[in-house]
N, C-alpha and C positions, 0 to 999 in steps of 0.2 A: 893379223888377229881374226879369229873366226867370227863370222856374222850369222845372224838369223835371217833367212831369206825365204820369202813366199813366192811361188811361181804358179801361174795358172796355165791350163792347156798343156798338161805334161804327159799325155798318153802317147804322143808321137811327135815327129818333126823337131822343130827348134826347141820346144818346151822340154821334151824328153832329153835331148842332148844337153840342155842347160842344167837340168837336175844332175845328170851324170858328172858333168864338168865341175860344177860347184861343190858337189859332195866329195868328189875326188880331191879337191883343194882343202877339204876339212871343214867347210861351212855346214851349218845346220840348215836343212832344207825342208820346207813343208810343200809337198807337191800336190796340187789340187787339180782334179780332173774327174769327169763322170766315170771314166774307165781307169781303175787303179791297178789293173793287172800288170801292164808293162813295167810300171815303177816297182811293183812288189818283187819283180824278178831281178832287180839290181843288187839287192842284198847289201846295202850300206846301213850301218848303225845310225848314221846321222841324217837319214832320210825318214821323214814322217809323211804319211799319206792317208787320206780317206776320201771316199766318193763325195764329190762337190759339184753342184750344178749352179752355174751363174744365174740361171733363170728361176731358181727356187729360193725364196726369201728365207726359209727356215735354215738353209745350209750356212748362211752367213754367221748365225749364232754359234755354229760348230767351230768356225774359225776363231771367233773371239774367245770362246771357252778354251780352245787349245792353247792360244797365246797366253791367257791368264794362268793356266795350269802348268804349262811346260816351259815357256820361254820368258814371260813377263814383258819382253820388248821385241820389236822387229826392226832390223836395220834396213832391209831392202824388200820392196814389193815389185815384182815384175808381172805386169798385166799382159800376158802373152796370148791368152785364149782368143780365138776368133772364129766367126762363122761366116761362110761365104755362100752366095747363091749366084749362079751364072745363068741368067734368063732374060730374054727380051723384056723391056720395061712394060709393054702392053700386056704381057702374060703374068707379070708379078701380081701378087695379092697383098692385101692388108697384112695377112698372116706372115707372108714372106718377109716384108719389111720389119714387122714386129719381132720375128725370130732373130734376124740379123742385128737389129738395134739392141735387143735385150742382151745379147752376148757382148757385142762390140762397144756399146756405149753405156747402157744402164748397168751392166755387170761390172764394168770398169769403175763407174762412179760409186756403186754400192760397196764393192770390196775395198776400194780406197777409203771410203768413209768408215768402214768397219775397222780397218787396220790403223788408221791415222792416230787414234788415241794411244797406241802402243809404240809409236815411232818417235825416235829422238830428233833433236833439231838438225842433226847432220845425216838423217836418214835419206834414202833415195827411192822415189817412186818412178819406175821406168815403164812406160806404156808403149807397146808395139803397135805401130800403125802401118800404113802402106803408102807408097808413092802415089797410088790412085787417090789418096785423100789430100794431096798437095794441090792448092789452087794453081792453075796454069800448067799442071803436068799433063802428060799424054793420058787420055782416058780411053777406056775400053768398053764397047757396047756389051750389055748384059750384066754389068757390075753396078747398076744404079743403086741398089741397096747397100752393097758392100763398100764401095768407094765413098759414098756419101756418109756412111757411118764412120769411116776412118777419118774423114774430114772433121766430123763432129767431135771425135775424141781428141783430135789435135787442139781444137779450140778449148775444150774442157780442161786440158792439161795446162794450157797457157793461163787460163783463169785461176786454176788452183795454185800455180806458182806465184801469181800476183797476190792471192789471198793469204798465202802462208809465207810470204817473203821475209817477214820480220822474225818468225818463230821457227821456220823449217817445218817439215823436211823439204828437200828439193824435188822438183818434178820435171821430167824430160820425156820427149817422145823420139822414138826411132822409126822413121818412115822407110820401110824396107822395100827394095825392089824385088824382082822375082827370085825366089829361093826354091830349090828342088825339094818340095815336101809332098806328103800325101794330099794335103788340102789343095795345093796347086794342081796336082795331077787330076783331082776330081773336078776342078773348075775348068782346067784347060788340058784335057787328055792329050798326051803326046808331046806337049811343050817341054823343051829342055832348058832349064834355068842355068845360068852360069855359076851359081853359088850353091853349095850343098848346105843342108841343115846344120851339120856339124861346124862348118866354116863360119856360118852366121852366128851360131850359138857361142863360138869362141870370142867373136867380136862383142856380142851383147854381154857376155860374162865380164869382160874387162870394163866395158862402159858402166855396167851396173855397180861395179865395185869402186870405180874411180871417177866417173864422169861428172858427178855432182860437185867435184872440186872446181870444175871449170865452166859448168853449164847449169842454168836453172831457167825453166820456162822456155826451153829451146826445142826446136824440131830439127833433128839431124837426118838428112837424106842419105840413107845407106844403100846405094845402088850403083852398080857399075855397068848398067845396061838400061835400055828402055824396051820392054817394061821393066 
């Protein structure tokens, strides 16, 4: 059965591949990104897209208005968008941390809050985190803002699962290891990850559609390497 699915961070990498895979399966997809050009070139009738900035409060109303007008309900929300800064901690600024947290934590909470009234009790909110946000995992110098924000969002999801356990929807986190994306290349130039964006998107696609039958409030570590 075709589902209504919202995905953030869709202009490149995992998000772009997810839109393509899910639309190809016949699902209705709302692709949200500041840059809508890559998605517009896919030419699927079941993909909707408009410019959306997680840091702009006004844009959230656009999402709510779209759902009310076009869909009425949402089955799956995939919080995929992320911001990363690789910089020695002493050189980071208040603004650096604010920028990363606005996208990786505040944006996730605000979009989830916006979409929740339209989700059914068997809906699924999937948030993409990082192995760097797992307590006790190997940490990397320079990622103080990024990895701490990814830790924060893991705890946020656990809290939401508890708060909505009687009514649904279900909330889960995928803590990804290194995936070969443009974002990884920008943060770690020259590093070759063992997993491609398309491979990871294929895994996330299946988990988003079926994972809430087996998991709620869980963090799955999706990594075959360190990092």
